N, C-alpha and C positions, 0 to 999 in steps of 0.2 A: 405690283399694285393692280387692283382690279379697276377697269375702266368701263364706263357706260357710253354708248353711242348716242349722239343727238343730231337729228336731220331736220332741216327745213327746206321746202321746195318752192321755186319759183317757175310757174308754168305759164308759157306764152301760148295764147290761142288765137289763131287766125279766124276772124269772124266772116260768116257767110252773107256778106252784103254784096250788092251788085257793083258798087263803085268803091274807090279807095277812100281813105280816111279823110283826106283834105282836098281832093280834087275829083273830078268826074270821070277819070279813067277807069276802065273795067278792072274789077278785082279778080276776074276769071282769067288767070294768066298761065295756069299750069301747062297747057299744051300750045300756048302762043309762041310764035317765033321770038327770039331774044330781043329785048328792047322795043317791042312793038305795042306795048300797053303803057305808054309814057306820055308825059306832057311837061311843060316848063316847071310846074309845081312839084311833081314827084321826082323830077331831075334835079331839083334844088337850084334852079336858075335865080340869079339876083332879082330883087324887086317883085317877086310873085307874092300873092297873098293866099293863105289856106282858108278853106271854109269847112266847118265841122259837119261830118256826116251824121245825120240824125238817127239813122237806123243802127249804126254802130253804138251810139249812146244808148239807145233803147236795148239792144242786146246786152250791153254791159250792165245796165240796171236790172234787167231781167236775171242775169247770172248772179249778181250780187244778192238780190232778193232770194233766189233759190238756195243760196248758200248762207241764208239767215243773217246777212249783213245789214248794218244800218246804212241807209242811203241818205245823205245830207242833200238839202236843196242847193247848197252852194258847192261848187267844185271848180277847178281851173286846170289849164294846161301849162306846163312848164317847159323851159328849154334845157335840154341835157347836152352839154357841150363835150364832144370828144372826137378825135380824128381816127378814122379807120376807112379803108377804100370802099367799103360797102355803105357808108353813110355819106351820100354825095354832098350834102350841103354843110357838113362838119358838125351838125348837131342834130338831135332827135327831138321831136315834139312828144312829150310824154306827160305823165302826171306824177308829181312827187309830193307836194305838200298837202294837197286836197283832192284825194282820189274819190271815186264815185261810190265805193263800198268800204266799210270798215268793220272790224270786230265781228265776223261771222264764224261759222263752223260747220263742219260735216262729221259724220260718224263712219268709221270703218269697223269691219269684223275681220280681225287678224289673229290667226292662231287660236281660234275659239273664244276670243275675247273682244268685246265691244269698246271702242275707244273713241273719244271726241278729239278731233284735231282742229285747232283754232285757225281762222282765216284772218291774217293781219289786214290785208286790204286787196281790193279789186280796182284796178285802174286801166285806163285806155291810152294807147299810144300808136305810133306808126311803125311798120316793119321796115327793114333795111333791104337793100339790093342783095343779090346772090353772086357770090364769087365762084368762078370755075377755075380751079387750079390745074395748070397744064405744065408740069415740070418746073422750069425756072421762071415761069411767067403766069399771070392770072388774067381771066376775062371777067367782065362785070355785066350782069344782066339785070337791068333796073326795073323789069316787069313787076317784081315783088315790092319794090320800093314804095312806101306809102300805103300799103295795104293795111287795113285796120287790124290792130293787134291788142287783144285783152291780156293783161298780166294778172295772175292770181298768186298772191304771195301767202304762203302758210306760215304759221308760228313754228318755231323749232321744237315740235312736240312728238316727232317720230323717233323711236328708239331702235329701230332695226331696219334692214333692207327689205324685209317682208312688209313692214308697215308702209314704207315709201311706195312700194309697188301697189299695195292695196288702196292707198290714197289715190294714186294716179288713176287706177281703174275706176274707182267710185266717182272720181271728179269727171272724168271723160263720159262716164255714163250719164251723169246729170246734164252735161252740156249737150250731149246728143239728144236727150229727152226734150230739151229746150229748143233744139233745132238751130242753135246759134253757130255751130261749127261742125265740120265732118269729124273732127277728133282724130284724123289720120296721122300718126306719128311718122310713118315712112314718107309721106308727102310733105312733112314739116308743118302741118296745120295745128299740131299739138306738140310743143317742144318743152323740154324741162331743163332747168339748171338746179343743181342741188348744193346746199351749203351743209357740210358735214363736219362735226367736231367730236372730240372725246373729252371726257372729264373723269376724275377720280369718282368711284362709286360713292354716291351720296352727296357729292359736292354740287353747288349750284353754279360754279364758275367754269366756263369753258376754257380749254387750253388754247385753242387757236381755230379760227374758222377758215375752212377751205372750200372753195367753189369748184364744183366739177361740171364740165360742159361736154357737148358732142355726144349725148345719149339719145338715140332715135328709136328705142323700143322699151317696153316694160321690162324685158329680159336684161337690156343693157343697163337700165337704171339699178336693177336688183344687183347685177354682177358688179357694177361700178361702186355702189355703196359698200358692198361686201369687201371688195378689194381695198377700197380707201380706208375702211374702218380697221382692217387688218394692218394695212401699211402704217398708219399713224401710230398704232400700238407698237409696231416693230421698230419705228424710228426712236421712240422713247426707251424701249427696252435696250437698244443698242447704244444708248447715251446721247443720241442726237437731239435736235431741237426742231420743233415744228414752226413753220413760218406761214403767215397769211399769204395765200397765193390763189391763182386760178389754174386748175389742172384740166387736162383734156382726156377723155376715155378713148383709148385705142382698142376698138372691139376685136380686131384680128389677134391682138396679143393678150387681151384680157388684163390691161394695166392701165393706170392713169399716168400722165406725163406732165410735167411743169410747163406752163404756157407763159405766164407773166405774174409779177407781183400784183396782189389784189388792190384795185382802187377803192378809195373811200368816197362817201357822197361829195365831200368837198372837192374832189378831183373833177367832178362833172360840172362844177360851177352853176348849179341849178338857179334859175331865176324865172318869174312869170313870163310866159310867152307873150311878147309885145304885139304880135299880129293877131291875137285872138282875145276876145273879152272873156271875163269870167263866165262860167257856165252855170246858169241858174235853172234848176229843174223844178217845174210846177208840182206841188205836193198831190194834187188831183191826178196828174199824168202818172206819177210814180204808183199811186194807188190803183189806177186803171191797169197798169202793167202787172201789178201784183195779183189782181183778180183774174188775169188772163193766163197766169202760169198754168202749165199742164200738170197732170198727175205725175209725180216724181217717182223714182225707183222705190224708195222706202215705202211710201204710201201704197204704191201698186203691189209690192211684195206682200204687205200685210193684208190687202184686199184678196189677193190670190189665195191666201191661206184660209181666210174666212169664207169667201164666196165659192171657192171651188174645192175646198178640203185638201189642198196640197200641203205637203210637208214644208217646213220653213226652208230646208235645204233646196228643194226643187224650185219653190217660189223665188228664192234668191237667185238661182241661176237663170231662170226664165226672164226675170225682170232686170237682170244686169244689162241686157240689150233691149232697147226700145223695139227694134225690128223683130226680135224674137218674141217679145211679149205681145206685139201687135198680131204677129203670125199665129200664135197660140189662140188668142181671142177670136181671131177671124175664122179659125178652124171651128171653134165652139159655136159660132153663129150658124154654120151648116149643120153641126151635130146638135149636142145639147149639153148642159153643164155636167150631167152624169158621166160624160166620156172625158172629163178633164184629165184624169190620171192616165188614160190610155194615150191621149194626145201628147201629154207631157213626156211620157216614156218614149214615144217615137221621136220627138224633138230632141231630147237629150241623149238618145241612143244612136240609131242608124242615120238620122238626119244630121246630127252634129258630126258624126264620124265622117260623112261624105263631104260636108262643108269644109271641115278642117283639112281633110285630105287634098281638096281641090282649091283651097284658099278662096272660097266664094262667100260673099256676103249673103245671108238668108233672103234678103229682099231681091237679090239678082238670080235666084235659083229658077230652074224651069218648072219646078213643082209648086204650084199655087196652093193656097190653103184649101180651096175647093177640091183640088186634085188629091191632096193628102186625106181630106175627109172622106173622099170616095173609096180609097183603098181600106181605110179603117172600117167603113160600113161593110165592105166585102168580107173583111175578116170577122167582124161581129156577126154577120148573117150566116157565117159558115160557108160562104161561096168559095173562099180560098183559105188555105191553112196558114199559120203564122210563118212558117219556114218559106212557103211559096211568096207570101207578102214581102218578105225581105228581099228576095230576088226581083220581084216585080217593081218594088220601090227603087232599087238601084238602076233598073232599066228606065224608070220614069225620070230619075234624077239626071241621067246623061242624055236621054232622047227627048224628054218633054212630053212623051205620050201618056195618054190617060191609062189608069190601071185597067179599066174594063176592056180597052182596045188590046192591051198586052196580053191579058188573060185569054181573050178570044183568039188571038193570033197564034198563041203558043199552046192552046188547049190546056190551060192550068187549072180549070175549075176543080174544086175539091170532090174527091170520090166519097160519097156517103152511103152508097148502095151496099148493104151488108153482104149480099151474096158475092158481089165482085171483090170486096175487101177480103172475105173468107178465103177465096181462091188463092189470092196473093199471099195471105198468111200461111196457108197450108203449104204452099210451094217453098216459101222461105224456111219454114220449120223443117221441112224434109231435107233442105240443103245444109242445115246447121245442127247436126246431131250432137256435137260437143256442147253447144250452148244449151240445148234441150236437156242434156244430161246434168249440166251444171245447175240449171234451174230446178230440176227434180231433186238435186242434192242440197237444195237450200240457198243457192247463190242468187239473190235477187237482182244483182247487176246483169245477169244473163237476160233477164226480161228486157232491160233497157237496150241491150245489144241487139236482140232479135227485133225489137220495135224499130230501131234505127235502120235495120236491113229492110224492113217492110216499107218504111218511108222512102228509103233510097230506091227500091224497086219501083215505087209509084212516082218517082221525081217530086216527092214531098206533097203529093196531091191527096193521099188518103187521110180521112178524118182521124187525127191522132187518138181521140178518146175512143172511137169505134174500134180502131186497130188494137188498142190495149184490151178492150173488153173481149173481143173475139180471140185474141191471142191467149189470154188467161184461161178462157173456157177450153180452148183446144189443148193447151198444155196440161190442164187438170183432168181432161178426159183420157180414157185409155187409148194411147196412141195406135194400138193394134187395130182398132175398130174403124179407122177411117178408110 
């Protein structure tokens, strides 16, 4: 039997607030000593009272609006009861029955097809403590306990691991544009649980929903979904039965393993949080937030195509990262719009290569937009050749020096004097008799070879077009006459 895959994602996003969700403890705990960012409230002591973080509510409303959700004026917090060592008070304050955002959507471009993925709800809750496992015992660090956590629940409308990965990339891009989260999966500020099922081709009824946890990268999500999709099919093909459960992704082995039987909503015994009143949002406040939304990735992509004449492909890559798109436009403030394609080529070429090789965020590089603009001006003016520019840029990237300083120190200015270039060409031609013979016999690739030898002899400084012009003239002249 042919089966189709159905995937829904639950994404937990740590919000960039200064304090925690229900207390005044600092939410900046990543580099803090264990259990140093805590108080009776986030430690779950008896008798304490939570107070709602207004900035966390604002960020959640902002995210819901950006995801085209309906934001009701009334919402509330609920108590989600369950026991686990990282949940210190034995329950979590979350939103279940009345979230802050409902029925939104975002679009993804996957495998050349645009698809709308529904957002079931966007709600706010508190994070849990962190467990550090040490062999046969575990340690608890409560610094993360109570940090504001936004959960974005998709509809089960993704049908492949590729779509799940593309959804997450698009969602993170939107949240980073909003500035509500770092979106760093490795640090745990952007975490994903997946619900994956299969069903007979054309059927509307899912066979069994299985949750997969412990995925901390886009690659891990893709691999876990691909593995689990194959595993479920294999179980049925071998005559087995699928059971609703939670499975964990083991990255080192590339497999999922069973962790526990899947809980149902009734198991959490949800009821309205008795220590917090209902949350009533003023409609004018919601509209003010809507008016303050920044330009989001899709709108910016379309503007880059229209305003700068970029291809849809280039604009899509540039605007996928707010930092990259900002860098691009800051370069053009120094240059002008007519240089947009040249700036784009550098950013998506050598710049991206070095960023990826060094795992550096573009906003943290030593090359500022003004520095990149300077080297592009040197190339455009013919002061240095394209090949020299690549070497200079790499030096800039690692040292932070300006292009003009590197060019002066290493004497890399382009040679455009015809007499000087002619002497080098004649010397190279004399040393490459075979290539000259190949050219005279009609082999055009010989011309490329000799040109390369001239550029090598001048350390890439010779003006390429001048080299070619002089070389062709010399080769076409009677070689006996020089």
